[in-house]
C-alpha positions as CSV (number, residue, x, y, z in Angstrom):
1,X,72.8,146.7,106.6
2,X,71.2,148.2,104.0
3,X,67.7,148.3,106.0
4,X,67.0,151.7,104.9
5,X,67.1,151.1,100.9
6,X,63.4,150.2,99.2
7,X,64.9,146.3,97.9
8,X,61.9,145.2,97.2
9,X,59.4,148.2,95.9
10,X,62.7,148.8,94.0
11,X,62.7,144.7,92.2
12,X,58.8,145.8,92.0
13,X,59.3,148.9,89.8
14,X,62.1,147.8,87.2
15,X,61.9,145.1,84.7
16,X,64.9,142.3,85.0
17,X,66.7,144.0,81.6
18,X,66.4,147.7,83.8
19,X,68.3,147.2,87.0
20,X,71.8,149.2,86.5
21,X,73.5,146.5,88.7
22,X,71.9,143.4,87.1
23,X,74.8,142.1,83.5
24,X,72.8,139.0,83.5
25,X,76.2,136.9,83.6
26,X,78.4,135.7,86.4
27,X,81.6,138.2,86.6
28,X,85.4,137.1,84.9
29,X,86.6,137.1,88.2
30,X,83.8,134.0,89.9
31,X,84.4,132.7,86.3
32,X,88.5,132.8,86.7
33,X,88.1,131.4,90.2
34,X,85.4,128.6,89.0
35,X,87.9,127.7,86.0
36,X,91.0,127.6,87.6
37,X,89.7,125.4,89.9
38,X,91.2,128.2,92.7
39,X,87.7,127.6,94.2
40,X,86.9,123.7,94.5
41,X,82.8,122.8,94.3
42,X,81.5,122.8,98.1
43,X,78.7,124.3,99.2
44,X,79.1,127.5,98.6
45,X,77.0,130.7,99.9
46,X,75.7,133.2,97.5
47,X,75.8,136.4,100.2
48,X,73.1,139.6,98.7
49,X,72.0,136.7,95.7
50,X,70.4,138.8,94.5
51,X,68.1,137.6,91.0
52,X,69.9,134.6,91.3
53,X,72.9,134.9,88.3
54,X,76.3,133.9,90.4
55,X,73.9,131.3,92.7
56,X,72.6,129.6,89.4
57,X,76.3,129.8,87.8
58,X,78.2,128.2,90.8
59,X,75.0,125.8,91.5
60,X,76.1,124.6,87.6
61,X,79.3,124.7,88.1
62,X,78.8,122.1,90.5
63,X,78.6,123.4,93.6
64,X,75.9,123.4,96.6
65,X,74.4,126.5,96.8
66,X,72.3,128.2,99.4
67,X,71.6,132.1,97.9
68,X,70.5,134.7,100.6
69,X,69.1,138.3,100.2
70,X,66.9,140.5,101.8
71,X,64.7,140.7,99.5
72,X,61.6,138.8,98.8
73,X,61.2,140.3,95.4
74,X,65.0,139.1,93.9
75,X,64.1,136.0,95.8
76,X,61.5,135.3,93.1
77,X,63.7,136.1,90.4
78,X,66.2,133.5,91.2
79,X,63.4,130.8,92.4
80,X,62.8,131.8,88.7
81,X,66.3,131.9,87.1
82,X,67.9,128.8,88.2
83,X,64.2,127.2,87.9
84,X,64.2,128.1,83.8
85,X,68.0,127.0,83.6
86,X,67.4,124.1,85.4
87,X,69.8,124.5,88.7
88,X,69.1,123.2,92.4
89,X,69.7,126.5,94.3
90,X,68.6,126.9,98.0
91,X,67.0,130.3,98.7
92,X,66.9,132.1,102.0
93,X,66.0,135.6,102.8
94,X,68.2,136.8,105.5
95,X,70.5,139.2,106.6
96,X,73.7,138.8,106.3
97,X,74.9,140.2,108.9
98,X,72.4,137.6,111.2
99,X,73.1,134.9,108.9
100,X,70.8,131.6,109.8
101,X,73.3,129.2,109.5
102,X,75.1,126.8,112.2
103,X,78.6,127.4,112.0
104,X,80.8,126.2,109.6
105,X,78.5,125.0,107.3
106,X,80.0,126.4,104.0
107,X,83.0,126.1,101.9
108,X,82.6,129.2,99.9
109,X,81.0,132.5,100.1
110,X,80.5,134.7,97.4
111,X,79.6,138.4,98.1
112,X,78.9,140.3,94.8
113,X,77.7,144.1,95.9
114,X,76.5,143.7,99.6
115,X,79.3,145.1,101.1
116,X,79.5,147.8,100.1
117,X,76.3,148.3,101.7
118,X,76.9,147.7,105.0
119,X,77.6,150.5,106.9
120,X,81.0,151.9,108.5
121,X,80.2,150.8,112.0
122,X,78.8,146.6,111.0
123,X,81.2,145.9,108.4
124,X,83.2,143.9,111.9
125,X,80.0,142.1,112.4
126,X,79.3,141.4,109.1
127,X,83.1,139.9,108.4
128,X,82.3,137.9,111.4
129,X,79.4,136.8,110.6
130,X,80.7,136.0,107.2
131,X,83.4,133.8,109.1
132,X,81.5,132.0,111.6
133,X,79.3,130.3,108.6
134,X,82.1,129.3,106.9
135,X,84.6,126.5,107.7
136,X,88.3,127.1,108.7
137,X,90.5,127.5,105.8
138,X,87.0,128.0,103.7
139,X,87.3,131.1,100.7
140,X,85.5,134.6,100.8
141,X,85.3,136.0,97.5
142,X,83.8,140.1,97.8
143,X,83.4,142.1,95.0
144,X,82.2,145.9,96.5
145,X,82.3,149.5,95.1
146,X,86.3,151.4,95.1
147,X,87.1,154.9,96.2
148,X,87.5,155.7,92.8
149,X,83.8,155.3,91.9
150,X,81.4,158.1,92.0
151,X,79.8,158.2,95.4
152,X,76.5,159.5,93.8
153,X,75.8,156.0,93.0
154,X,74.6,155.2,96.9
155,X,76.8,152.4,98.0
156,X,79.3,153.2,100.2
157,X,82.8,153.5,98.0
158,X,85.8,152.2,99.9
159,X,89.1,152.0,100.0
160,X,91.9,149.1,100.7
161,X,92.3,149.7,104.4
162,X,89.0,149.7,105.1
163,X,88.6,146.5,103.1
164,X,91.4,145.0,104.9
165,X,90.5,146.4,108.2
166,X,87.2,144.8,108.5
167,X,88.4,140.8,107.2
168,X,91.5,141.3,109.7
169,X,90.6,139.8,113.0
170,X,88.8,136.3,110.7
171,X,90.6,136.3,107.5
172,X,94.2,136.0,105.4
173,X,93.8,138.1,102.1
174,X,94.5,136.2,99.1
175,X,94.5,139.3,96.8
176,X,93.6,142.7,96.6
177,X,92.8,144.3,93.1
178,X,91.4,147.0,90.9
179,X,89.3,145.7,88.2
180,X,86.5,147.8,86.4
181,X,82.8,145.9,87.0
182,X,80.7,145.0,84.7
183,X,76.9,146.9,85.4
184,X,73.6,146.9,82.3
185,X,73.3,148.8,79.2
186,X,77.4,149.3,78.7
187,X,80.7,147.8,78.5
188,X,82.6,147.9,81.7
189,X,82.6,150.8,83.9
190,X,82.1,150.3,87.5
191,X,85.9,151.2,89.5
192,X,85.8,148.1,91.7
193,X,87.5,145.8,94.2
194,X,87.9,142.1,94.0
195,X,89.2,140.4,97.1
196,X,89.6,136.7,98.0
197,X,90.3,135.9,100.7
198,X,90.6,132.8,103.2
199,X,89.1,132.0,106.9
200,X,91.9,131.3,109.2
201,X,91.8,128.0,111.3
């Protein structure tokens, strides 16, 4: 994973409203999946849950949610948000490459901005690990910086080919589209990929 990034220090140094990746709301793409019942209520894993915005959204929408993040500071903020909104969310400190769950534990995995921090040599391992904890037919909704994003933002910017290559051994891709992601402090302006994939049976 991106162990070289001082996540706890970044969270400590900035308030919630000053984090560039924190919009304060679940993205419309996830909202639409739930509203249109493309993803059914089930046990869900939020990979790289950060401050818990989308984990809490899923919990309030009727999912049984576990959020994982490598940052203790992020998990502390996620716990506070869940308590504030009365959402039941389990939170665990974990690396996305070494998920501490049994095989087939979840029906849905949500990833908003974790995968683009995975170094290229580890992408296949990420996909294998997420596939392992998903039940056959389980779905992954992944959003990551696209190759049209400003590379100075820090995270790796991905091509469609790179996403497909990483997921192909374990997932069938239902959709892969570009969209303008939500950032903090302004209108949507971050070129992103949204990928919905299903774990092979």
